[in-house]
Each structure stands twice: as C-alpha cells, then as structure tokens.
N, CA, C and O atoms as a DFTB+ gen file, in Angstrom:
252 C
 N C O
     1  1     -20.449     -18.922      -2.624
     2  2     -19.570     -17.832      -3.072
     3  2     -20.418     -16.595      -3.430
     4  3     -21.446     -16.674      -4.102
     5  1     -19.960     -15.547      -2.978
     6  2     -20.717     -14.254      -3.042
     7  2     -20.793     -13.820      -4.546
     8  3     -21.861     -13.452      -5.034
     9  1     -19.655     -13.873      -5.253
    10  2     -19.749     -13.431      -6.709
    11  2     -19.063     -14.758      -7.516
    12  3     -17.861     -15.017      -7.462
    13  1     -19.943     -15.453      -8.184
    14  2     -19.374     -16.726      -8.743
    15  2     -18.562     -16.535      -9.994
    16  3     -17.904     -17.503     -10.375
    17  1     -18.520     -15.409     -10.688
    18  2     -17.670     -15.255     -11.904
    19  2     -16.331     -14.561     -11.311
    20  3     -16.324     -13.567     -10.585
    21  1     -15.238     -15.255     -11.749
    22  2     -13.945     -14.681     -11.183
    23  2     -13.606     -13.207     -11.690
    24  3     -13.059     -12.379     -10.962
    25  1     -13.965     -12.975     -12.937
    26  2     -13.596     -11.659     -13.530
    27  2     -14.321     -10.538     -12.811
    28  3     -13.755      -9.483     -12.526
    29  1     -15.639     -10.808     -12.514
    30  2     -16.548      -9.795     -11.837
    31  2     -16.023      -9.657     -10.304
    32  3     -16.094      -8.586      -9.701
    33  1     -15.533     -10.746      -9.780
    34  2     -15.192     -10.783      -8.330
    35  2     -13.982      -9.843      -8.271
    36  3     -13.915      -8.936      -7.441
    37  1     -12.963     -10.107      -9.244
    38  2     -11.795      -9.200      -9.180
    39  2     -12.079      -7.690      -9.364
    40  3     -11.470      -6.842      -8.711
    41  1     -13.047      -7.379     -10.298
    42  2     -13.329      -5.876     -10.369
    43  2     -14.164      -5.424      -9.159
    44  3     -14.046      -4.256      -8.786
    45  1     -14.948      -6.211      -8.556
    46  2     -15.459      -5.951      -7.195
    47  2     -14.438      -5.675      -6.100
    48  3     -14.570      -4.735      -5.315
    49  1     -13.416      -6.525      -6.074
    50  2     -12.365      -6.448      -5.067
    51  2     -11.548      -5.190      -5.245
    52  3     -11.113      -4.526      -4.304
    53  1     -11.361      -4.897      -6.598
    54  2     -10.541      -3.670      -6.889
    55  2     -11.370      -2.351      -6.394
    56  3     -10.850      -1.412      -5.792
    57  1     -12.586      -2.432      -6.710
    58  2     -13.410      -1.224      -6.249
    59  2     -13.467      -1.109      -4.786
    60  3     -13.198      -0.026      -4.267
    61  1     -13.817      -2.199      -4.022
    62  2     -13.797      -2.211      -2.569
    63  2     -12.512      -1.771      -2.019
    64  3     -12.466      -0.988      -1.070
    65  1     -11.321      -2.316      -2.661
    66  2     -10.157      -1.862      -2.084
    67  2      -9.720      -0.468      -2.327
    68  3      -8.963       0.071      -1.519
    69  1     -10.185       0.221      -3.492
    70  2      -9.836       1.595      -3.659
    71  2     -10.729       2.309      -2.751
    72  3     -10.237       3.166      -2.018
    73  1     -11.922       2.075      -2.709
    74  2     -12.886       2.799      -1.716
    75  2     -12.292       2.749      -0.274
    76  3     -12.316       3.758       0.431
    77  1     -11.757       1.568       0.162
    78  2     -11.215       1.535       1.513
    79  2      -9.898       2.440       1.663
    80  3      -9.668       3.137       2.651
    81  1      -9.129       2.337       0.622
    82  2      -7.870       3.189       0.659
    83  2      -8.290       4.610       0.734
    84  3      -7.682       5.372       1.485
    85  1      -9.315       5.035      -0.011
    86  2      -9.827       6.429      -0.090
    87  2     -10.205       6.830       1.382
    88  3      -9.714       7.816       1.930
    89  1     -11.118       5.990       1.982
    90  2     -11.626       6.270       3.283
    91  2     -10.597       6.286       4.353
    92  3     -10.668       7.145       5.232
    93  1      -9.646       5.402       4.347
    94  2      -8.467       5.465       5.400
    95  2      -7.544       6.597       5.105
    96  3      -7.009       7.238       6.009
    97  1      -7.353       6.850       3.806
    98  2      -6.534       7.933       3.488
    99  2      -7.131       9.375       3.995
   100  3      -6.473      10.291       4.487
   101  1      -8.477       9.347       3.764
   102  2      -9.155      10.697       4.233
   103  2      -9.054      10.673       5.684
   104  3      -8.705      11.753       6.160
   105  1      -9.264       9.735       6.516
   106  2      -9.211       9.701       7.839
   107  2      -7.767      10.014       8.408
   108  3      -7.643      10.661       9.448
   109  1      -6.766       9.576       7.756
   110  2      -5.459       9.813       8.007
   111  2      -5.223      11.315       7.939
   112  3      -4.641      11.925       8.836
   113  1      -5.709      11.894       6.816
   114  2      -5.493      13.376       6.552
   115  2      -6.275      14.135       7.626
   116  3      -5.775      15.151       8.110
   117  1      -7.413      13.720       8.005
   118  2      -8.250      14.466       8.894
   119  2      -7.629      14.501      10.322
   120  3      -7.602      15.528      11.001
   121  1      -7.130      13.289      10.729
   122  2      -6.503      13.182      12.105
   123  2      -5.194      13.668      12.289
   124  3      -4.779      13.968      13.408
   125  1      -4.470      13.773      11.192
   126  2      -3.087      14.358      11.222
   127  2      -2.945      15.886      10.889
   128  3      -1.881      16.500      10.967
   129  1      -4.102      16.402      10.522
   130  2      -4.051      17.948      10.187
   131  2      -3.785      18.281       8.777
   132  3      -3.829      19.444       8.376
   133  1      -3.498      17.238       7.993
   134  2      -3.071      17.637       6.536
   135  2      -4.451      17.710       5.752
   136  3      -5.505      17.526       6.361
   137  1      -4.431      17.954       4.531
   138  2      -5.620      18.048       3.699
   139  2      -6.227      16.610       3.317
   140  3      -5.679      15.838       2.530
   141  1      -7.458      16.354       3.997
   142  2      -7.925      15.027       3.800
   143  2      -8.156      14.458       2.510
   144  3      -7.921      13.271       2.285
   145  1      -8.648      15.319       1.572
   146  2      -8.811      14.853       0.113
   147  2      -7.586      14.534      -0.502
   148  3      -7.508      13.522      -1.198
   149  1      -6.512      15.358      -0.309
   150  2      -5.133      15.106      -0.911
   151  2      -4.654      13.739      -0.275
   152  3      -4.127      12.898      -1.004
   153  1      -4.825      13.517       1.023
   154  2      -4.190      12.300       1.747
   155  2      -5.061      11.171       1.262
   156  3      -4.512      10.076       1.143
   157  1      -6.348      11.278       0.962
   158  2      -7.053      10.091       0.363
   159  2      -6.608       9.732      -1.041
   160  3      -6.478       8.548      -1.352
   161  1      -6.367      10.736      -1.920
   162  2      -6.004      10.533      -3.144
   163  2      -4.415       9.849      -3.252
   164  3      -4.023       9.016      -4.070
   165  1      -3.723      10.442      -2.239
   166  2      -2.351      10.000      -2.245
   167  2      -2.254       8.488      -1.780
   168  3      -1.441       7.717      -2.290
   169  1      -3.106       8.127      -0.814
   170  2      -3.173       6.765      -0.268
   171  2      -3.618       5.885      -1.274
   172  3      -3.019       4.826      -1.463
   173  1      -4.672       6.230      -1.988
   174  2      -5.167       5.365      -2.969
   175  2      -4.190       5.190      -4.162
   176  3      -4.036       4.059      -4.625
   177  1      -3.517       6.259      -4.689
   178  2      -2.541       6.141      -5.654
   179  2      -1.375       5.202      -5.151
   180  3      -1.002       4.298      -5.899
   181  1      -0.855       5.354      -4.063
   182  2       0.290       4.500      -3.515
   183  2      -0.235       3.009      -3.483
   184  3       0.472       2.075      -3.861
   185  1      -1.446       2.856      -3.035
   186  2      -1.904       1.531      -2.867
   187  2      -2.141       0.883      -4.283
   188  3      -1.940      -0.322      -4.434
   189  1      -2.534       1.619      -5.240
   190  2      -2.698       1.171      -6.555
   191  2      -1.291       0.865      -7.216
   192  3      -1.146      -0.175      -7.858
   193  1      -0.376       1.665      -7.078
   194  2       0.953       1.429      -7.487
   195  2       1.510       0.112      -6.839
   196  3       2.089      -0.752      -7.497
   197  1       1.293       0.043      -5.557
   198  2       1.754      -1.132      -4.851
   199  2       1.173      -2.438      -5.468
   200  3       1.868      -3.404      -5.783
   201  1      -0.131      -2.362      -5.600
   202  2      -0.878      -3.509      -6.346
   203  2      -0.360      -3.859      -7.601
   204  3      -0.095      -5.021      -7.907
   205  1      -0.200      -2.839      -8.375
   206  2       0.266      -3.185      -9.742
   207  2       1.708      -3.667      -9.648
   208  3       2.016      -4.595     -10.396
   209  1       2.578      -3.196      -8.883
   210  2       3.971      -3.792      -8.787
   211  2       3.853      -5.336      -8.294
   212  3       4.614      -6.163      -8.796
   213  1       2.976      -5.698      -7.388
   214  2       2.895      -7.001      -6.913
   215  2       2.344      -7.945      -7.929
   216  3       2.718      -9.109      -8.069
   217  1       1.407      -7.330      -8.634
   218  2       0.780      -8.170      -9.898
   219  2       1.922      -8.393     -10.826
   220  3       2.139      -9.541     -11.213
   221  1       2.673      -7.408     -11.219
   222  2       3.785      -7.591     -12.149
   223  2       4.692      -8.380     -11.807
   224  3       5.111      -9.173     -12.650
   225  1       5.220      -8.374     -10.524
   226  2       6.191      -9.392     -10.000
   227  2       5.695     -10.915     -10.115
   228  3       6.399     -11.846     -10.505
   229  1       4.345     -11.002      -9.701
   230  2       3.754     -12.394      -9.757
   231  2       3.641     -12.908     -11.241
   232  3       3.790     -14.106     -11.485
   233  1       3.401     -12.083     -12.129
   234  2       3.417     -12.449     -13.585
   235  2       4.791     -12.909     -13.994
   236  3       5.006     -13.971     -14.579
   237  1       5.776     -11.960     -13.613
   238  2       7.086     -12.296     -13.996
   239  2       7.705     -13.546     -13.415
   240  3       8.518     -14.211     -14.057
   241  1       7.345     -13.834     -12.297
   242  2       7.638     -15.158     -11.717
   243  2       7.124     -16.349     -12.231
   244  3       7.725     -17.416     -12.350
   245  1       5.763     -16.046     -12.582
   246  2       4.954     -17.117     -13.038
   247  2       5.396     -17.503     -14.607
   248  3       5.223     -18.643     -15.037
   249  1       5.892     -16.601     -15.289
   250  2       6.455     -16.829     -16.561
   251  2       5.841     -16.381     -17.683
   252  3       6.345     -16.588     -18.787
C-alpha cells in the first residue's frame, strides 16, 4: 500500500483529484478559447460539488 493510513490516503486523494481537475480545466479553457484560469477553477468547483453530493448521498443511504 502506498499510503498505509486511511485518513492520509483520503487527503492525498482529494489533493490529487483537485490538481487533476485544475489541469484538465485549464487545458479545456486553453483549447476552447475561453479563459484557462477561469475554466480550471470552474471545473474544480463543479468536481468538488459533485464529490460532496456523492459523499452526502452515500452517507444518507448508509444511515
């Protein structure tokens, strides 16, 4: 296992995911002609909201 402690693994996963969303959002903005920084922030925000919604639904179903 790369990161043996679950809590640290979750934090690392969140950081890597946000970085990936920022990079792909920037690329999307660059290649579509819109503002790359704005596109990166927008993509990261939408990804974070989607993740929070999925987490909330999982918690609600779990009880």
